[in-house]
VOGU-3710 file (C-alpha; in Angstrom, 3 decimals, decimal comma):
1> mskdarrrmp> 0,000/0,000/0,000  1,337/3,383/-0,956  2,009/6,125/1,566  -0,780/8,239/0,067  -3,259/5,416/0,489  -2,208/4,903/4,105  -2,682/8,623/4,766  -6,217/8,492/3,372  -7,205/5,571/5,650  -9,314/6,622/8,700
11> vrkhlrppke> -7,339/6,794/11,917  -8,504/4,245/14,493  -9,161/5,741/17,881  -8,925/3,854/21,163  -12,260/2,543/22,211  -13,712/4,622/25,094  -16,640/3,901/27,356  -19,835/5,511/26,170  -20,472/8,925/27,625  -23,589/10,125/29,384
21> gglsienrek> -24,017/13,847/29,755  -20,427/14,535/28,772  -18,923/12,231/31,457  -17,821/8,654/31,193  -19,732/6,129/33,277  -16,649/5,646/35,442  -16,263/9,372/36,105  -19,976/9,716/36,643  -19,818/7,024/39,317  -16,892/8,772/40,989
31> lmrvivlvvi> -18,806/12,044/40,936  -21,850/10,382/42,466  -19,721/8,891/45,248  -18,255/12,312/45,971  -21,730/13,885/46,021  -23,001/11,194/48,387  -20,064/11,725/50,745  -20,565/15,497/50,655  -24,267/15,110/51,472  -23,452/12,766/54,367
41> ailaaipfal> -20,819/15,180/55,660  -23,299/18,066/55,537  -26,045/16,086/57,313  -23,620/15,081/60,070  -22,044/18,534/60,277  -25,306/20,441/60,761  -26,191/19,085/64,242  -22,507/19,042/65,192  -22,080/22,692/64,188  -25,306/23,648/65,996
51> gkyfefnspg> -24,069/21,894/69,125  -20,777/23,776/68,995  -22,587/27,056/68,353  -24,666/26,428/71,465  -21,664/25,435/73,567  -19,433/28,350/72,636  -22,272/30,765/73,367  -23,321/29,145/76,653  -20,851/29,653/79,515  -20,701/26,718/81,903
61> afdsggyvys> -21,812/27,495/85,440  -20,928/24,086/86,815  -18,375/21,433/85,799  -16,802/23,387/82,957  -16,224/26,435/85,145  -14,691/24,211/87,818  -12,247/22,610/85,386  -11,165/25,985/83,976  -10,715/27,405/87,477  -8,539/24,467/88,560
71> akhildgari> -6,432/24,739/85,406  -5,847/28,463/85,965  -4,971/27,949/89,628  -2,440/25,229/88,766  -0,891/27,317/86,001  -0,489/30,089/88,573  1,605/27,726/90,684  -0,878/26,011/92,999  0,131/22,473/93,974  -2,447/19,861/93,016
81> gveektsaql> -3,965/18,296/96,100  -2,526/20,955/98,413  -3,412/24,520/97,324  -5,786/23,226/94,637  -8,139/20,325/95,329  -9,654/19,809/91,921  -12,803/17,916/90,988  -11,404/17,074/87,541  -10,067/13,686/86,525  -6,527/13,583/85,178
91> gtllvnilgv> -7,407/13,703/81,474  -9,956/16,493/81,867  -7,537/18,485/83,991  -4,679/18,188/81,491  -6,868/19,224/78,552  -8,121/22,229/80,508  -4,587/23,185/81,534  -3,578/23,148/77,860  -6,687/25,081/76,822  -6,255/27,757/79,495
101> rlfgfnetgp> -2,538/27,987/78,739  -3,303/28,671/75,068  -6,404/30,876/75,342  -6,425/32,314/78,860  -8,735/32,096/81,875  -11,889/31,168/79,964  -13,635/28,175/78,411  -12,632/28,851/74,814  -9,491/26,693/74,822  -10,990/23,551/76,394
111> kllqtifqaa> -14,122/23,799/74,253  -12,025/24,181/71,102  -9,960/21,117/72,010  -13,146/19,177/72,709  -14,442/20,203/69,275  -11,289/18,880/67,611  -11,472/15,568/69,500  -15,146/15,093/68,670  -14,746/15,967/64,997  -11,847/13,518/64,674
121> alvlmfvamr> -13,910/10,847/66,411  -16,877/11,292/64,055  -14,615/11,144/60,985  -12,915/7,981/62,251  -16,288/6,494/63,131  -17,529/7,016/59,577  -14,352/5,608/58,019  -14,435/2,495/60,211  -18,177/1,908/59,787  -17,974/2,415/56,039
131> klfgtlpaav> -15,210/-0,150/55,696  -17,091/-2,568/57,943  -20,736/-2,040/57,001  -20,859/0,086/53,850  -21,731/3,687/53,085  -25,412/3,783/54,127  -24,910/2,187/57,585  -21,903/4,446/58,161  -23,944/7,489/57,200  -26,837/6,568/59,500
141> gtivasvyls> -24,542/5,762/62,413  -22,474/8,933/62,104  -25,505/11,197/61,708  -27,270/9,610/64,688  -24,126/10,024/66,796  -23,749/13,646/65,723  -27,383/14,482/66,481  -27,529/12,865/69,901  -24,066/13,785/71,153  -24,951/17,415/70,377
151> apviakfgnv> -28,546/17,257/71,653  -29,171/20,072/74,177  -31,199/17,773/76,420  -28,039/15,860/77,436  -25,039/17,730/75,981  -24,870/20,497/78,641  -22,558/23,439/77,912  -19,392/21,914/76,468  -16,104/21,092/78,205  -17,822/18,013/79,629
161> keqymiafmv> -15,733/15,055/80,793  -18,161/12,600/79,185  -17,627/14,203/75,777  -13,838/13,890/76,033  -14,201/10,286/77,162  -16,599/9,447/74,315  -14,283/10,942/71,685  -11,373/8,784/72,860  -13,544/5,663/73,103  -14,845/6,156/69,564
171> mgisclvlqq> -11,375/6,813/68,153  -10,011/3,744/69,945  -12,782/1,405/68,828  -12,640/2,751/65,251  -8,877/2,173/65,014  -9,366/-1,341/66,374  -12,017/-2,117/63,748  -9,803/-0,842/60,940  -6,858/-2,894/62,183  -8,960/-6,048/62,514
181> lggkwwlaml> -10,197/-5,593/58,950  -6,669/-5,885/57,615  -5,230/-2,513/58,537  -1,656/-1,801/59,524  -0,239/-2,934/62,863  0,105/0,624/64,135  -3,674/0,979/64,127  -3,783/-1,467/67,036  -1,279/0,685/68,911  -3,386/3,759/68,232
191> agafliwapl> -6,436/1,885/69,502  -4,638/1,044/72,729  -3,456/4,642/73,112  -6,931/6,119/72,696  -8,695/3,517/74,814  -6,326/3,819/77,777  -6,995/7,556/77,944  -10,798/7,285/77,951  -11,053/6,399/81,692  -8,667/9,245/82,511
201> fkptglsavg> -11,550/11,593/81,708  -14,175/9,508/83,514  -13,814/5,967/84,927  -16,837/4,725/82,960  -14,574/4,878/79,909  -13,652/1,362/81,008  -16,712/0,209/79,033  -14,752/0,455/75,768  -11,658/-1,050/77,384  -13,651/-4,010/78,726
211> atglfivaqp> -15,441/-4,549/75,417  -12,121/-4,539/73,576  -10,589/-7,054/75,976  -13,520/-9,453/75,637  -13,591/-9,090/71,862  -9,863/-9,720/71,383  -9,821/-12,793/73,633  -12,941/-14,205/71,978  -11,613/-14,012/68,402  -9,444/-17,165/68,426
221> llknrtwtqt> -12,151/-19,039/70,352  -14,641/-18,121/67,641  -12,125/-19,049/64,917  -11,972/-15,489/63,597  -8,268/-14,981/64,402  -5,429/-17,328/65,160  -3,818/-17,415/68,597  -0,653/-15,986/67,067  -2,566/-13,040/65,659  -4,348/-12,538/68,978
231> radillllag> -1,089/-12,468/70,916  0,197/-9,848/68,503  -3,022/-7,842/68,886  -2,749/-7,880/72,679  0,901/-6,854/72,654  0,254/-4,003/70,215  -2,707/-2,737/72,248  -0,705/-2,853/75,466  2,294/-1,176/73,834  0,145/1,656/72,507
241> aaiaiapayi> -1,504/2,075/75,906  1,823/2,126/77,767  3,393/4,641/75,397  0,347/6,928/75,560  -0,145/6,910/79,307  3,490/6,927/80,411  4,071/10,718/80,104  1,091/11,505/82,339  2,200/9,103/85,036  5,814/10,252/84,842
251> wiigwdvqms> 4,474/13,774/85,407  2,425/12,607/88,397  5,361/10,799/89,995  8,023/13,371/89,120  6,045/16,370/90,351  4,532/14,508/93,326  1,036/15,367/92,124  -1,488/14,567/94,839  -4,745/13,654/93,166  -6,969/10,679/92,612
261> vpygfvfdvl> -6,100/8,947/89,343  -7,389/5,880/87,496  -5,255/2,751/87,250  -4,099/3,172/90,852  -2,680/-0,342/90,677  0,228/1,155/88,718  1,369/2,817/91,918  0,818/-0,351/93,910  3,172/-2,170/91,563  5,760/0,581/91,635
271> grfvpgggea> 5,468/0,974/95,392  4,704/4,652/94,896  1,486/5,910/96,444  -0,158/9,199/95,663  -2,326/10,258/98,649  -5,857/9,326/97,726  -4,605/7,844/94,460  -4,099/4,163/95,287  -6,472/1,638/93,838  -7,942/0,674/97,217
281> eqvkaasdyv> -8,421/4,310/98,194  -10,132/5,112/94,887  -12,470/2,140/95,123  -13,379/3,114/98,691  -13,945/6,761/97,743  -16,142/5,792/94,810  -18,034/3,302/96,954  -18,598/5,911/99,681  -19,831/8,422/97,092  -22,343/5,975/95,646
291> sasrkhiefs> -23,472/4,431/98,940  -23,912/7,844/100,582  -26,003/8,955/97,616  -28,160/5,831/97,537  -29,287/6,432/101,096  -31,207/9,479/99,893  -33,129/8,085/96,942  -35,493/5,170/96,505  -34,767/2,736/93,707  -38,276/3,241/92,291
301> vlfarvmryy> -37,533/6,949/91,820  -34,200/6,206/90,148  -35,767/3,513/87,953  -38,495/5,870/86,704  -35,927/8,599/85,983  -33,628/6,325/83,995  -36,561/4,941/82,020  -37,692/8,450/81,111  -34,233/9,279/79,785  -34,184/5,994/77,879
311> gvlilpiala> -37,471/7,106/76,323  -35,871/10,369/75,190  -33,061/8,342/73,555  -35,414/5,796/72,013  -33,881/5,965/68,513  -30,265/4,983/69,330  -31,522/2,439/71,871  -33,900/0,928/69,303  -31,098/0,684/66,738  -28,838/-1,043/69,256
321> lgaiitrtvr> -31,497/-3,484/70,423  -32,476/-4,196/66,829  -28,872/-5,032/65,961  -28,500/-7,390/68,931  -31,783/-9,147/68,169  -30,898/-9,469/64,485  -27,487/-10,960/65,259  -29,018/-13,363/67,781  -31,624/-14,545/65,286  -29,008/-15,026/62,582
331> fvlsirsskr> -26,830/-16,994/64,985  -29,694/-19,256/66,082  -30,754/-19,844/62,494  -27,199/-20,728/61,493  -27,193/-23,442/64,154  -30,700/-24,845/63,788  -31,317/-24,526/60,079  -30,168/-27,208/57,689  -29,584/-24,402/55,244  -27,028/-22,425/57,227
341> tesiacdrfv> -27,280/-18,663/57,265  -24,368/-17,224/55,371  -22,004/-15,316/57,637  -20,826/-11,866/56,649  -17,684/-10,017/57,742  -19,409/-7,659/60,133  -21,108/-10,402/62,170  -18,140/-10,862/64,481  -17,969/-7,184/65,445  -21,419/-7,214/67,025
351> llfatwwvld> -19,798/-8,733/70,120  -17,485/-5,716/70,407  -20,154/-3,060/69,880  -22,831/-4,820/71,922  -20,573/-5,316/74,956  -19,519/-1,693/74,782  -23,140/-0,510/74,551  -24,459/-2,788/77,305  -21,736/-1,547/79,659  -22,537/2,079/78,775
361> mafiwisprs> -26,202/1,388/79,545  -25,321/-0,382/82,800  -22,918/2,282/84,091  -25,781/4,779/84,145  -27,219/2,883/87,108  -24,083/3,183/89,259  -24,743/6,715/90,475  -28,230/7,517/91,793  -27,699/11,174/90,883  -28,433/10,352/87,227
371> yeqyylplna> -27,467/13,691/85,682  -28,332/14,254/82,026  -24,743/14,024/80,765  -24,526/10,456/82,090  -26,642/9,412/79,090  -24,208/10,708/76,467  -21,907/7,653/76,142  -24,580/5,124/75,164  -25,351/7,104/72,003  -21,908/6,601/70,472
381> saamlggyli> -21,820/2,858/71,106  -25,455/2,532/69,983  -24,699/4,382/66,740  -21,880/2,007/65,833  -23,844/-1,056/66,922  -26,929/0,113/65,021  -24,882/0,169/61,832  -25,070/-3,630/61,840  -28,868/-3,515/61,581  -28,677/-1,186/58,556
391> aiycdkakna> -25,958/-3,360/57,021  -28,162/-6,464/57,225  -30,984/-4,542/55,575  -28,648/-3,420/52,771  -27,377/-6,976/52,329  -30,888/-8,386/52,083  -32,081/-5,654/49,722  -29,052/-6,073/47,462  -29,073/-9,862/47,236  -32,823/-10,428/47,004
401> afapkwplig> -34,574/-10,612/43,674  -36,464/-7,473/42,719  -39,160/-6,957/45,281  -40,905/-3,692/46,100  -41,044/-4,630/49,776  -37,413/-3,642/50,424  -37,701/0,004/49,328  -40,974/0,131/51,263  -39,324/-1,283/54,385  -36,544/1,269/54,033
411> avalmammim> -38,987/4,155/53,643  -41,011/3,051/56,672  -37,846/2,637/58,742  -36,629/6,104/57,758  -39,988/7,597/58,713  -39,916/5,772/62,053  -36,424/7,100/62,783  -37,531/10,643/62,041  -40,545/10,296/64,337  -38,461/8,804/67,158
421> slhifrglar> -36,015/11,711/67,016  -38,522/14,526/66,448  -38,637/15,558/70,117  -34,860/16,037/70,123  -35,359/18,935/67,713  -38,727/20,402/68,723  -38,211/19,999/72,478  -39,678/17,957/75,313  -43,058/18,491/76,949  -42,048/16,721/80,166
431> sphsgtiytd> -38,875/16,749/82,248  -37,057/13,411/81,949  -35,438/14,085/85,322  -38,545/14,720/87,421  -41,375/13,662/85,135  -43,201/16,972/85,593  -44,798/18,811/82,680  -42,936/21,911/81,582  -44,918/25,152/81,953  -44,154/28,759/81,126
441> prtklperrn> -43,471/30,483/84,486  -45,333/33,596/83,322  -48,411/32,202/81,583  -48,488/28,828/83,387  -49,238/27,230/80,012  -47,472/24,037/78,844  -44,297/24,591/76,871  -41,470/22,600/75,319  -37,862/22,771/76,481  -34,366/21,417/75,851
451> gyaqkwaevs> -34,680/20,847/72,115  -32,533/22,245/69,334  -35,283/24,826/68,638  -35,414/26,108/72,219  -31,626/26,204/72,532  -31,370/28,212/69,332  -33,848/30,755/70,729  -31,960/30,914/74,040  -28,601/31,536/72,398  -30,155/34,101/70,036
461> nrrnpltqar> -31,456/36,017/73,059  -27,999/35,937/74,611  -26,411/37,296/71,460  -29,082/39,934/70,853  -27,615/43,305/71,944  -31,096/44,498/72,919  -31,841/41,641/75,293  -28,421/40,346/76,390  -30,104/37,689/78,531  -27,788/36,753/81,387
471> sgweavgqyi> -28,193/34,470/84,376  -27,821/35,594/87,975  -24,517/33,758/88,393  -23,054/35,597/85,413  -24,294/38,939/86,750  -22,748/38,434/90,195  -19,458/37,423/88,559  -19,470/40,555/86,405  -20,214/42,709/89,461  -17,243/41,244/91,328
481> lansapgdgi> -15,004/41,790/88,284  -15,995/45,461/88,131  -15,649/46,098/91,867  -12,459/44,268/92,802  -8,776/44,194/91,955  -7,009/41,155/90,405  -5,370/40,324/93,737  -8,634/40,257/95,689  -9,781/36,802/96,690  -13,381/35,624/96,525
491> yvwgwfpgiy> -15,248/32,525/97,629  -18,354/30,841/96,170  -20,313/28,484/98,425  -22,032/25,722/96,430  -21,501/24,296/92,988  -21,273/27,427/90,849  -17,561/27,576/89,943  -18,449/29,420/86,741  -18,717/32,553/88,912  -14,938/32,457/89,366
501> vqaqrmspap> -14,428/32,457/85,599  -16,862/35,341/85,119  -15,223/37,304/87,950  -11,662/36,391/86,846  -10,801/36,005/90,527  -9,404/33,139/92,616  -10,274/31,634/95,976  -7,899/31,398/98,955  -9,439/28,016/99,873  -7,887/24,846/98,347
511> kafegtmhtl> -11,360/23,493/97,619  -13,032/26,478/96,022  -16,510/24,995/95,519  -18,622/22,259/97,057  -21,451/20,183/95,620  -21,727/17,215/98,009  -22,454/18,985/101,298  -25,748/17,112/101,814  -24,179/13,664/101,466  -20,948/14,263/103,380
521> apavlserva> -20,800/12,864/106,878  -21,277/15,744/109,365  -17,750/15,196/110,725  -16,287/15,455/107,200  -18,287/18,616/106,507  -16,969/20,066/109,764  -13,416/19,372/108,573  -14,158/21,074/105,251  -15,472/24,150/107,053  -12,374/24,261/109,269
531> eilgafekqp> -10,119/24,037/106,193  -12,000/26,872/104,467  -11,912/29,147/107,510  -8,227/28,357/108,034  -7,519/29,589/104,499  -9,610/32,730/105,139  -7,459/33,591/108,154  -4,444/33,873/105,847  -6,260/35,674/103,030  -9,810/36,887/103,727
541> pkfmvdsyks> -11,809/37,071/100,496  -13,158/40,492/99,595  -16,399/39,013/98,263  -18,292/35,876/99,137  -21,232/34,400/97,238  -23,877/32,067/98,606  -25,196/30,369/95,474  -28,252/28,829/97,174  -27,946/25,928/94,752  -30,122/22,917/95,385
551> hfpwdrpple> -27,840/19,897/95,644  -28,496/16,182/95,681  -30,732/14,763/97,142  -32,837/17,828/96,205  -35,362/17,316/99,008  -33,840/19,738/101,519  -33,056/23,450/101,695  -29,518/24,663/100,947  -27,060/25,037/103,799  -26,954/28,832/103,961
561> lwlgarkgfk> -24,033/31,027/104,930  -26,392/33,594/106,456  -29,896/32,548/107,469  -32,490/34,835/105,938  -29,968/36,801/103,873  -32,142/36,719/100,785  -34,928/38,353/102,791  -32,557/40,990/104,131  -32,413/39,597/107,687  -29,687/41,291/109,742
571> plneqmvslv> -29,329/39,915/113,293  -29,012/42,510/116,021  -27,281/40,266/118,541  -26,164/36,716/119,252  -29,367/35,919/121,120  -31,451/36,690/118,044  -29,180/34,489/115,941  -29,627/31,606/118,392  -33,421/31,961/118,308  -33,480/31,989/114,497
581> eaqyvktlae> -31,220/28,931/114,312  -33,276/27,024/116,887  -36,457/27,683/114,917  -34,705/26,651/111,697  -33,591/23,343/113,245  -37,171/22,655/114,330  -38,493/23,354/110,830  -35,705/21,324/109,211  -36,547/18,294/111,369  -40,160/18,505/110,175
591> ivddpdeikr> -39,370/18,593/106,437  -36,281/16,361/106,249  -36,259/12,814/107,605  -32,497/12,732/108,151  -30,939/13,385/111,575  -27,551/13,899/109,914  -28,894/16,930/108,079  -29,369/18,726/111,391  -25,810/17,788/112,331  -24,627/19,212/109,003
601> feamkpfrdy> -26,452/22,440/109,796  -24,653/22,528/113,151  -21,313/21,808/111,438  -21,875/24,917/109,327  -22,274/27,236/112,342  -18,611/28,403/112,448  -18,935/29,318/108,771  -22,197/31,220/109,351  -20,726/33,070/112,308  -17,652/34,037/110,297
611> vmnnyrivrs> -19,752/35,472/107,459  -22,193/37,382/109,691  -19,388/38,822/111,831  -17,095/39,897/109,016  -19,299/40,607/105,992  -22,262/42,689/104,970  -24,995/41,873/102,477  -24,468/43,698/99,181  -27,486/42,459/97,219  -29,013/39,422/95,556
621> fgahvlfqrk> -28,425/38,460/91,933  -31,306/36,139/91,292  -30,820/33,297/93,767  -27,245/34,332/94,545  -26,502/36,500/97,572  -23,330/38,586/97,480  -21,440/39,498/100,642  -18,609/42,030/100,930  -16,047/42,163/103,694  -16,676/44,977/106,157
//
């Protein structure tokens, strides 16, 4: 063939996949996957972002303020356990120290760090669930976790020890799942590192640790891993845990930090004891805390309260129960049926998630106080466990011959999930804590509270320059800030440590706030009072605040620093004080069936005398009474 003829021949082009809308099928599929992931990210980010918006615009009056105060005091040079007796666990304290060091004496730093931990946990959760279950189960699980971990009814104000603990549990479990699915060995070390830190924020973080231990040991017994692989898994987990926790414990030992810490057995082994930090001492302290609390509440009351909170969290609980039931049925059918149920890869992980979730549910019952934040952890474990239920649905729908029932089942399930979570957004009509119906204090009409909608309105009022809605504890803190110098000490009686943060002032007392005065033995309360007054002798606070906070068991009046102060009572002489106190004791005996409460009132007398003799009433800020030194 001549060159001219070859030139005239049509040029063959490489065969390409047919195009649809200008994109190849392959590129179109990639684009669709990206769009799906973006939609999932947006749906998960919306409740998460709302939760963070609420937290950063809602100063914490209670735990968060206490953690920030302790961090500031320690950074100023106070010795832990001596000049500063903190209520924070080791992990929470260290995060707050870092946050305050970076951003100052406020909640911004700790809340920002919590945001980072939680965001990382949700991303890891999605990655692990997607690899294990598929995209749809991962999407459902992550969105459910985001919604409920940010829900105002249980999320409080940010900088919450449960939220730190949950983030580390989720990151640990997610790394473990990825490693068990064929991931690199270092994922097991990361899992151990994250999991060992979870109880350093709150001891109930042991739920994830216990679930992991049971799961790892069970794998060779269930023929899912060899004994050689299991030994390697255990060693990697332990190595990661040791490497991660070692710096904190070196710090504790090297600086002779005197505080209660988890894993007290470490000190037993080393022969080094931190006062109050040994394992036996911690167990006894925890036991005393629980037993003293249980004396003041009937089990029937606690049972009803827990059940009401379970009702609020019906969606994640239903997903978790559905997953456990589904796995149980599949297991029974695989044994009894001649046609064995085909096993899928995710079946073996139900043991891990279910143990974790059951322990989270069980730990709620330990403390009879049953605060709302206690119900946060079960939502993370339920979200991951519930992914199994969605995965089974996807497997059945994919492998079954065309049948309209599967899309219908999916639509009905989606509708049911929306209905079960509706109250989380529009608010609750009844208090899950007390069971009473919420009413507007002005109109006395029923109202809804503690939903995303109500929290949005509350924060909007706070940010509105025309309303600037502030609580009494914030107002008293701002008054102290404006009418004192940085070196002036203050003291807040009760559990309102957020006042210290608002006032930007410190307390001369090592234990700057108290929230267990009604469950302490009278002799212990007397010792606390003596310690406080001893500190006041060295540095009398310029201002003192009686927060009048109702503390557990909530059936008795607060232990006041000045009887009748809110009504403006000013005793003329000691005889009048004695008459008022005698009448108060008589009334207290009639309304409180607890002889120790009268002894606690008597233990407070030196404190009352000190305040009435050395201070004057400034004014009340809501429930809070402010005293100024004469």
